[in-house]
C-alpha positions in Angstrom: 27.7 -27.5 -1.5 27.0 -30.1 -4.2 26.1 -29.1 -7.8 22.6 -30.5 -7.5 22.0 -28.6 -4.2 23.0 -25.3 -6.0 20.8 -25.9 -9.0 17.9 -26.5 -6.5 18.4 -23.2 -4.8 18.8 -21.3 -8.0 15.5 -22.8 -9.2 13.6 -21.9 -6.0 14.8 -18.3 -6.1 13.7 -18.0 -9.8 10.3 -19.2 -8.9 9.9 -16.7 -6.1 11.0 -13.9 -8.4 8.5 -14.8 -11.2 5.6 -14.9 -8.7 6.5 -11.6 -7.3 6.7 -9.9 -10.8 3.3 -11.6 -11.7 1.7 -10.0 -8.6 3.1 -6.7 -9.5 1.9 -7.0 -13.2 -1.6 -8.0 -12.0 -1.8 -5.2 -9.6 -0.7 -2.5 -12.1 -2.9 -3.8 -14.8 -6.0 -2.3 -12.9 -7.4 1.0 -14.2 -7.0 4.0 -11.8 -10.6 3.8 -11.0 -10.2 0.2 -9.9 -6.9 0.9 -8.0 -8.9 3.3 -5.8 -11.6 0.7 -5.2 -9.3 -2.3 -4.1 -10.2 -3.8 -0.7 -7.4 -6.1 0.4 -9.8 -7.6 3.0 -12.5 -8.3 0.3 -14.8 -6.0 2.3 -17.6 -4.1 0.5 -16.3 -0.6 -0.7 -18.7 2.4 0.0 -19.9 4.0 -3.2 -18.6 7.3 -4.0 -21.3 9.5 -5.9 -20.8 12.7 -7.8 -22.8 14.5 -5.1 -19.6 14.5 -3.0 -17.5 16.2 -5.8 -19.8 18.6 -7.6 -22.2 21.7 -7.1 -24.9 22.7 -9.7 -24.8 25.7 -11.6 -27.4 27.6 -13.8 -30.6 26.8 -11.7 -31.7 30.3 -10.9 -33.7 32.2 -13.3 -32.0 35.4 -14.9 -33.8 38.8 -14.3 -33.7 41.0 -17.4 -35.5 44.4 -17.8 -36.5 47.0 -20.5 -39.0 49.9 -21.3 -41.8 49.5 -23.7 -44.6 51.3 -25.2 -48.3 50.1 -24.5 -50.8 51.2 -27.2 -54.6 50.6 -27.6 -55.6 52.2 -24.2 -59.0 53.7 -24.0 -57.9 57.3 -22.9 -56.2 56.0 -19.9 -52.6 56.6 -21.0 -50.6 59.7 -20.9 -47.5 61.6 -21.7 -44.6 60.2 -19.6 -42.4 62.7 -17.8 -38.8 63.2 -18.6 -36.6 60.4 -17.2 -33.9 58.0 -18.3 -36.7 55.6 -19.4 -38.3 58.2 -21.6 -34.9 58.6 -23.2 -34.4 54.9 -23.7 -37.9 54.4 -25.3 -37.4 57.4 -27.7 -33.9 55.9 -28.7 -35.5 52.7 -29.4 -38.4 54.1 -31.5 -35.9 56.1 -33.5 -33.9 53.1 -34.1 -37.0 51.3 -35.4 -37.8 54.5 -37.7 -41.0 55.4 -35.9 -42.2 58.8 -37.0 -43.0 61.4 -34.6 -42.3 59.4 -31.5 -42.8 62.4 -29.1 -46.5 62.8 -30.7 -47.1 59.1 -30.0 -45.9 59.3 -26.4 -48.3 62.3 -25.8 -51.3 60.4 -26.8 -53.9 59.4 -24.2 -54.0 56.0 -25.8 -50.4 55.1 -25.1 -48.3 54.6 -22.0 -44.6 54.1 -21.2 -44.0 50.8 -18.9 -41.2 49.2 -17.2 -40.7 45.5 -18.1 -39.4 42.8 -16.1 -39.0 39.0 -16.8 -37.2 36.0 -15.5 -35.5 33.9 -18.1 -35.9 30.2 -16.8 -32.7 28.2 -16.2 -32.6 26.1 -19.3 -33.9 28.1 -22.3 -33.2 27.5 -26.0 -33.2 30.4 -28.6 -36.9 31.0 -29.4 -38.4 29.6 -26.2 -41.1 31.8 -24.7 -41.9 33.0 -21.0 -44.0 35.4 -19.1 -43.3 39.2 -18.7 -44.4 41.4 -16.1 -45.1 45.3 -16.6 -45.9 48.3 -14.6 -46.4 52.0 -15.0 -43.5 54.1 -13.4 -44.1 55.7 -10.1 -44.6 59.3 -11.5 -46.7 58.2 -14.4 -50.0 60.0 -15.2 -51.5 57.0 -17.0 -54.2 55.4 -14.8 -54.9 51.9 -16.4 -53.2 49.3 -18.8 -56.5 47.4 -19.3 -57.0 46.6 -23.0 -53.4 47.5 -24.0 -50.9 45.9 -26.3 -47.3 46.1 -25.5 -45.1 46.9 -28.6 -41.9 45.0 -29.0 -39.0 45.7 -26.7 -35.6 44.4 -25.9 -34.9 42.9 -22.6 -31.4 43.2 -21.1 -29.3 42.5 -18.2 -29.1 45.8 -16.1 -26.9 46.9 -13.2 -27.3 49.8 -10.7 -24.2 51.8 -10.1 -24.2 54.3 -7.3 -24.5 57.8 -8.5 -25.1 56.7 -12.1 -28.0 55.8 -14.3 -28.7 52.1 -14.7 -26.4 50.4 -17.0 -27.4 47.9 -19.7 -25.8 44.6 -20.4 -26.4 42.1 -23.0 -29.7 41.6 -24.7 -31.4 38.3 -23.8 -34.8 38.6 -25.2 -37.7 40.4 -26.7 -41.3 40.9 -25.5 -44.5 42.0 -26.8 -48.3 41.1 -26.6 -51.6 41.8 -25.0 -51.7 42.9 -21.4 -53.4 41.0 -18.9 -54.4 42.9 -15.7 -56.2 41.7 -12.6 -58.7 44.0 -11.0 -62.0 42.2 -11.2 -62.2 40.8 -7.8 -60.7 43.3 -5.6 -61.8 46.2 -3.6 -62.0 49.6 -5.3 -58.9 51.0 -3.3 -56.9 48.3 -4.7 -58.3 48.2 -8.3 -56.5 51.6 -9.2 -53.2 50.1 -8.1 -53.6 46.7 -10.0 -54.8 48.4 -13.3 -51.4 49.9 -13.3 -49.7 46.5 -13.4 -50.0 43.6 -15.7 -48.5 40.6 -17.3 -48.0 39.5 -20.9 -48.4 35.8 -21.0 -45.6 33.9 -23.0 -44.8 37.4 -24.2 -40.9 37.0 -23.9 -38.9 35.2 -26.6 -35.3 34.3 -25.6 -32.6 35.3 -28.1 -29.9 33.2 -26.4 -29.6 29.7 -24.8 -29.1 29.1 -21.1 -27.8 25.7 -19.9 -27.1 23.9 -16.8 -23.9 22.9 -15.5 -21.8 21.6 -12.7 -18.7 22.9 -11.0 -16.0 20.6 -9.3 -15.5 21.4 -5.7 -12.2 23.0 -4.9 -10.2 20.0 -3.8 -11.2 18.1 -6.8 -10.4 20.7 -9.6 -8.2 19.3 -12.3 -8.6 18.4 -16.0 -8.2 14.9 -15.3 -11.3 14.9 -12.9 -13.3 17.1 -15.1 -12.9 14.4 -17.9 -13.6 11.6 -15.6 -17.0 13.3 -14.4 -17.8 14.1 -18.0 -17.2 10.4 -18.9 -19.4 9.1 -15.9 -22.3 11.4 -16.9 -22.0 10.5 -20.6 -22.1 6.8 -19.8 -25.4 7.4 -18.4 -27.0 10.3 -20.4 -26.4 10.7 -24.1 -28.2 11.4 -27.4 -27.7 10.9 -31.0 -26.7 13.5 -33.6 -26.3 12.5 -37.2 -26.4 8.9 -36.2 -23.5 9.4 -33.9 -23.8 8.9 -30.0 -23.1 12.1 -28.3 -22.8 12.6 -24.5 -24.8 15.3 -22.9 -21.9 16.4 -20.7 -19.0 18.5 -22.0 -16.0 19.5 -19.7 -15.4 23.3 -20.7 -12.6 23.9 -18.1 -10.8 22.2 -15.4 -13.7 22.9 -13.1 -16.8 23.4 -15.1 -18.8 20.7 -17.1 -21.8 22.0 -19.2 -24.9 19.9 -19.2 -27.6 19.4 -21.9 -30.9 18.0 -20.7 -32.0 14.6 -21.8 -35.4 14.6 -23.6 -37.2 12.8 -21.0 -36.2 15.4 -18.4 -37.1 18.5 -20.3 -40.1 19.3 -18.1 -38.4 18.2 -15.0 -34.8 19.7 -14.8 -34.7 19.4 -11.0 -35.0 15.6 -11.2 -32.3 15.3 -13.9 -29.9 17.1 -11.5 -30.9 14.8 -8.6 -30.1 11.8 -10.7 -26.9 13.1 -11.9 -25.8 13.7 -8.3 -26.5 10.0 -7.5 -24.2 8.7 -10.4 -21.4 6.6 -8.9 -17.9 8.1 -9.6 -16.2 4.8 -10.0 -17.7 1.4 -10.0 -16.9 -1.8 -11.8 -19.6 -4.3 -13.2 -19.4 -6.6 -10.1 -19.7 -3.7 -7.6 -22.6 -2.3 -9.5 -24.3 -5.7 -9.6 -23.9 -6.0 -5.7 -25.1 -2.4 -5.3 -28.3 -3.2 -7.2 -29.2 -6.0 -4.9 -28.6 -3.8 -1.9 -30.6 -0.9 -3.4 -33.5 -3.3 -3.9 -33.6 -4.4 -0.3 -33.2 -0.8 0.9 -36.1 0.5 -1.4 -38.6 -1.9 0.4 -38.3 0.6 3.3 -40.5 3.7 2.7 -38.0 6.0 4.4 -35.3 4.9 2.0 -37.4 4.4 -1.1 -36.9 8.0 -2.5 -33.1 8.0 -2.5 -33.0 4.4 -3.6 -35.1 5.1 -6.7 -32.8 8.1 -7.6 -29.7 5.8 -7.4 -31.5 3.1 -9.4 -32.3 5.7 -12.0 -28.7 6.9 -12.0 -27.6 3.4 -12.8 -29.8 3.3 -15.8 -31.4 0.3 -17.7 -29.8 -2.4 -15.6 -32.1 -1.2 -12.8 -35.4 -1.9 -14.6 -35.7 -5.7 -13.4 -34.9 -4.7 -10.0 -37.4 -1.8 -9.9 -40.2 -4.0 -11.4 -39.6 -6.5 -8.6 -40.1 -3.8 -6.1 -43.2 -2.7 -7.7 -44.5 -6.2 -7.6 -43.5 -7.1 -4.0 -44.3 -4.0 -2.1 -47.7 -3.2 -0.4 -46.7 0.4 0.4 -48.1 3.0 -2.1 -45.2 5.2 -1.3 -42.7 2.5 -2.3 -44.4 1.6 -5.5 -44.8 5.3 -6.3 -41.1 5.9 -6.2 -40.3 2.6 -8.2 -42.9 3.5 -10.8 -41.5 7.1 -11.1 -38.0 5.8 -11.7 -39.3 3.4 -14.3 -41.1 6.1 -16.1 -37.9 8.1 -16.5 -36.0 4.9 -17.5 -38.4 4.5 -20.4 -40.6 1.6 -18.8 -44.3 1.8 -18.7 -44.6 -0.9 -16.0 -45.5 1.7 -13.3 -48.2 3.8 -15.2 -51.2 2.4 -13.2 -49.4 3.0 -9.9 -48.7 6.7 -11.0 -52.3 7.0 -11.8 -53.2 5.6 -8.5 -50.7 7.8 -6.7 -52.0 11.1 -8.4 -55.5 10.2 -7.5 -54.9 9.0 -3.9 -52.2 11.0 -2.3 -51.7 14.9 -2.9 -48.1 14.6 -1.8 -47.2 12.4 -4.8 -49.5 14.1 -7.3 -47.3 16.6 -9.1 -44.5 14.1 -9.5 -46.8 11.3 -10.6 -48.4 13.7 -13.3 -44.9 14.7 -14.6 -43.9 11.1 -14.9 -47.1 10.2 -16.8 -46.5 12.9 -19.1 -43.5 11.0 -20.6 -45.1 7.5 -20.8 -46.4 7.3 -24.3 -48.7 4.4 -24.1 -52.6 3.7 -23.9 -52.4 3.1 -20.0 -51.0 6.4 -19.5 -53.4 8.1 -21.9 -56.4 6.3 -20.5 -55.5 7.0 -16.9 -55.0 10.7 -17.4 -58.3 11.1 -19.3 -60.0 9.5 -16.4 -58.4 11.9 -13.9 -60.1 14.9 -15.6 -63.3 13.6 -14.1 -62.1 13.6 -10.5 -63.3 16.0 -7.8 -59.9 17.7 -7.3 -59.5 20.9 -9.4 -55.8 20.6 -9.4 -55.8 16.9 -10.4 -58.1 17.6 -13.3 -56.2 20.6 -14.7 -53.0 18.9 -13.7 -53.9 15.9 -15.9 -54.9 18.3 -18.9 -51.2 19.5 -18.8 -49.8 16.1 -18.8 -52.0 15.1 -21.8 -50.9 18.3 -23.7 -47.2 17.4 -22.9 -47.8 13.8 -24.2 -49.2 14.8 -27.5 -50.1 18.2 -28.5 -51.8 17.1 -31.5 -54.2 14.6 -29.9 -57.7 15.6 -31.0 -59.1 15.1 -27.4 -56.8 17.7 -26.0 -55.6 19.9 -28.8 -58.4 22.4 -28.8 -58.6 25.5 -30.9 -56.4 28.5 -31.3 -58.7 31.5 -31.3 -57.8 35.0 -32.7 -54.1 34.3 -32.5 -54.4 34.9 -28.8 -55.3 32.0 -26.8 -56.3 28.4 -27.0 -59.7 27.1 -26.0 -60.0 23.4 -25.1 -63.4 22.0 -24.5 -63.4 18.6 -22.9 -66.2 16.2 -22.3 -66.1 15.3 -18.5 -68.4 13.5 -16.0 -67.1 15.6 -13.3 -68.5 18.8 -11.8 -68.7 21.6 -14.5 -65.6 23.9 -14.4 -63.9 26.6 -16.4 -60.0 27.0 -15.8 -58.1 30.0 -16.8 -54.3 30.4 -16.9 -52.4 33.5 -15.7 -48.9 32.0 -16.2 -46.8 30.5 -19.2 -49.6 30.1 -21.6 -52.9 31.8 -22.7 -55.4 29.0 -22.3 -59.1 28.4 -21.4 -60.3 24.8 -20.5 -63.9 24.1 -20.2 -64.5 20.9 -18.4 -67.9 19.7 -19.6 -68.6 20.4 -23.2 -72.4 21.1 -22.7 -71.9 23.9 -20.1 -74.5 26.6 -20.8 -74.7 30.2 -19.5 -77.5 30.8 -16.9 -79.7 34.0 -18.0 -80.0 36.8 -17.5 -76.5 37.8 -18.8 -75.0 41.2 -19.0 -71.3 41.1 -19.5 -68.5 42.9 -21.2 -65.4 41.7 -22.9 -63.0 44.6 -23.1 -64.3 48.2 -23.9 -66.1 47.4 -27.0 -67.9 44.0 -26.7 -71.0 43.3 -24.8 -72.6 40.0 -24.1 -76.4 40.0 -23.2 -79.4 37.8 -22.8 -82.8 38.1 -20.9 -84.0 35.8 -18.3 -85.2 32.7 -19.9 -83.8 33.2 -23.3 -82.0 30.2 -25.1 -79.9 32.6 -27.2 -77.1 35.1 -26.3 -76.5 38.3 -28.1 -72.9 39.4 -28.8 -72.4 42.9 -29.9 -69.3 45.0 -30.7 -69.3 48.9 -31.0 -66.2 50.6 -31.7 -65.8 54.2 -33.2 -64.6 54.1 -36.7 -65.6 50.5 -37.3 -69.0 49.0 -38.5 -71.1 47.5 -35.7 -71.1 43.9 -35.4 -74.0 41.7 -33.9 -74.2 38.0 -33.7 -76.6 35.5 -32.0 -75.3 32.5 -30.5 -76.5 29.6 -28.1 -75.9 29.8 -24.4 -73.3 27.0 -24.5 -70.3 28.5 -22.9 -67.8 27.5 -25.5 -69.9 29.1 -28.2 -70.0 32.4 -26.3 -66.3 32.3 -25.9 -65.7 31.6 -29.6 -68.2 34.4 -30.8 -66.3 36.9 -28.5 -63.0 35.8 -30.0 -64.3 36.3 -33.5 -65.0 39.9 -32.8 -61.2 40.3 -32.0 -61.4 40.0 -28.3 -58.1 39.4 -26.8 -57.3 36.7 -24.0 -57.4 39.4 -21.2 -60.8 40.5 -22.6 -62.2 37.0 -22.4 -60.7 36.4 -19.0 -62.4 39.6 -17.9 -65.8 38.4 -19.3 -65.5 35.0 -17.5 -64.5 36.5 -14.3 -67.8 38.8 -14.5 -69.9 35.6 -15.5 -68.5 33.8 -12.3 -69.3 36.7 -10.0 -72.8 36.9 -11.4 -73.6 33.2 -11.3 -73.8 32.9 -15.0 -71.5 29.9 -15.0 -72.9 26.6 -14.2 -69.9 25.6 -12.2 -66.8 27.2 -10.7 -64.2 29.4 -12.4 -60.6 28.5 -11.2 -57.3 30.3 -12.1 -54.0 28.5 -12.1 -55.1 25.5 -10.1 -51.8 23.4 -10.3 -50.5 20.6 -8.0 -47.5 21.5 -5.8 -44.1 20.0 -4.5 -43.0 19.8 -1.1 -46.2 18.5 0.5 -46.3 16.4 3.6 -47.3 12.8 3.4 -48.5 10.9 6.4 -46.5 7.9 6.2 -47.9 4.7 8.0 -45.5 3.4 10.7 -43.9 0.1 10.0 -46.4 -2.7 10.7 -49.4 -0.4 10.0 -49.3 0.1 6.3 -52.9 0.5 6.2 -52.8 3.2 8.7 -55.5 1.4 10.9 -53.2 1.1 13.9 -49.7 2.1 15.0 -50.0 5.7 13.9 -48.3 7.8 11.2 -45.3 9.9 10.7 -45.0 13.1 8.7 -42.6 12.9 5.7 -42.1 15.7 3.1 -42.2 14.6 -0.5 -39.6 16.5 -2.6 -39.5 20.3 -2.1 -41.1 23.3 -3.5 -38.0 24.1 -5.4 -38.0 20.7 -6.8 -41.4 21.0 -8.4 -41.3 19.8 -12.1 -41.1 22.9 -14.5 -44.2 21.5 -16.2 -46.2 22.9 -13.3 -45.1 26.4 -12.2 -45.1 27.2 -8.5 -48.0 29.0 -6.9 -47.4 32.3 -4.8 -49.5 34.0 -2.1 -50.6 37.5 -1.9 -47.2 38.7 -0.9 -45.5 37.0 -3.8 -43.9 34.2 -1.7 -44.3 30.6 -2.8 -47.0 28.9 -0.9 -46.0 25.9 1.1 -49.0 24.4 2.5 -47.4 22.6 5.4 -45.0 24.6 7.2 -41.5 23.0 8.1 -41.3 21.4 11.5 -38.8 19.5 13.4 -40.9 16.2 13.2 -41.1 16.2 9.4 -39.0 13.6 7.8 -37.4 14.4 4.5 -38.5 11.5 2.6 -36.5 11.5 -0.6 -33.0 12.6 0.4 -32.2 10.5 3.3 -29.8 13.0 4.7 -28.2 13.6 1.2 -27.5 17.1 0.2 -30.1 18.3 -2.4 -30.0 20.2 -5.5 -30.8 23.4 -3.6 -27.6 23.0 -1.6 -25.3 24.5 -4.2 -26.4 28.0 -3.6 -24.1 30.0 -1.4 -26.8 30.4 1.1 -28.0 26.9 1.5 -31.2 27.7 3.3 -32.3 30.7 1.0 -34.7 30.3 -1.8 -33.5 31.7 -5.2 -34.0 35.4 -5.3 -36.6 35.1 -8.2 -38.9 33.2 -6.0 -39.0 36.0 -3.6 -40.1 38.5 -6.1 -43.8 39.8 -6.0 -45.7 38.2 -8.9 -48.8 39.2 -10.9 -51.4 37.1 -9.2 -50.7 39.3 -6.0 -51.3 42.4 -8.0 -47.8 43.6 -6.7 -44.9 44.5 -8.9 -42.8 47.1 -6.9 -40.5 49.0 -9.4 -40.2 51.9 -7.1 -36.6 51.1 -6.4 -35.7 51.7 -10.1 
């Protein structure tokens, strides 16, 4: 072999070696995330979402209990018999250095009550919540009406067979005026309802509760926990001392703690849904391709819900695509989902669509109002103000809650805090006159129609000591208070409903006293319009979706599609219960109802051990039903 031939062969071999090394170097320069997404045939790789790796923790309310003393009763209390609860109460009174505690317990104006509350899933120290109370089964007391619950501690409790209940950590305190419900029931039920009550916003948290996610067993490792943490923090973060800080923190190899982003503070369930739709690994090119595919899918109403969540999980790059969907689609359902996602991304382009969806379609209403409550602009304000004039009761009060959430200090919605007990909001409205009371979360009276006037004759009571009277044809109402040991009070006011409420509050009427007066006024037809209690929009309603080719619904028929779920109702609007304490679902589940916003994906509720079960707290009897069964204590 000649010298020139050998040199040629050596050069060819050296070139092949360099090429192979370059290929190896290029391959190994990819990140671990990119390695696992390589497709040698250049085919699209299916996106892996966090939903496949995680389960949600901390979504159920925590039950806490206590024992308290109710004072201020009008001879309807009594001396509680010996029991573990009396011993607990006496110990607490002695720690607080109360003199003659046994003498206080024997008074006919006091009563021992059992206290129960459910601390919400996401709570900060100082947050408030409702408290339920009831007389023990063997109590001689007959009524809690007009009472005030003294401060007590609320703890976790466990029942051990053969032993007294055992106390755990103290999570909250509770106190406040007792609201009972016995104005519109039969006499046979009244005696039972008078022994139960609720203290609105009476509980105050002493500790924080947070959300979190657990890695599924096959993914548990510190590396995966950090990767999930990083993926969530790329999408959700805040700022502390001018430093960017992610909202996810990996605490162990399987648990990642979550803080809630500000825009989702009144809609925790959506926050968790979005987190589940974050891509676990995806480069910029793949994300761009997925955005285009999502835009195409979202034009189909049946895929719009899940597509909107995935757009939202991507973040700001999704905004132009969602705007295009909003502009191109003629389907209210598709435009609603696009507008909702835009709202949570901080864009107000869909505000008008959300107002339209809240007005026109009951199934979208609660989600549309919650989204409007975070859009701080004139379109949202104006739209919500217009909604308080609508015919629907729940739409009107739902808009009030959204306005208050937007800006508590807005003069239109701020109202007046009376007697350190409740807020009175008097709103000018062109709609039907209405007065709305709340029996959950907050003590609030909303008068729709600022010139509503009482119809005479009037003969009402507000608690045991205040009377409201007027003769037929009078243009003035006399508010009087007679209480032993205090000077008599008498005041003359106009027949305007708001003036009467304010006058009664000036005489130290509690919120339960005013609620009692308004209930009587409604029964006696003294109010010019209707009286409503906790009229709130609900989640999980059925939407009659037009079949393709028949968006107007004039031909081709419609198909049932469930929007969201009851357990995904924004926490801005508490769920409504029936007479047994169960959550009301207006349209029962059926085989022909399509789940419109999950498209076969697991939902947030799937993380419970029993995937079909509602959280236990949602099965507990509530105040509105007049049932609070503590017999098993």
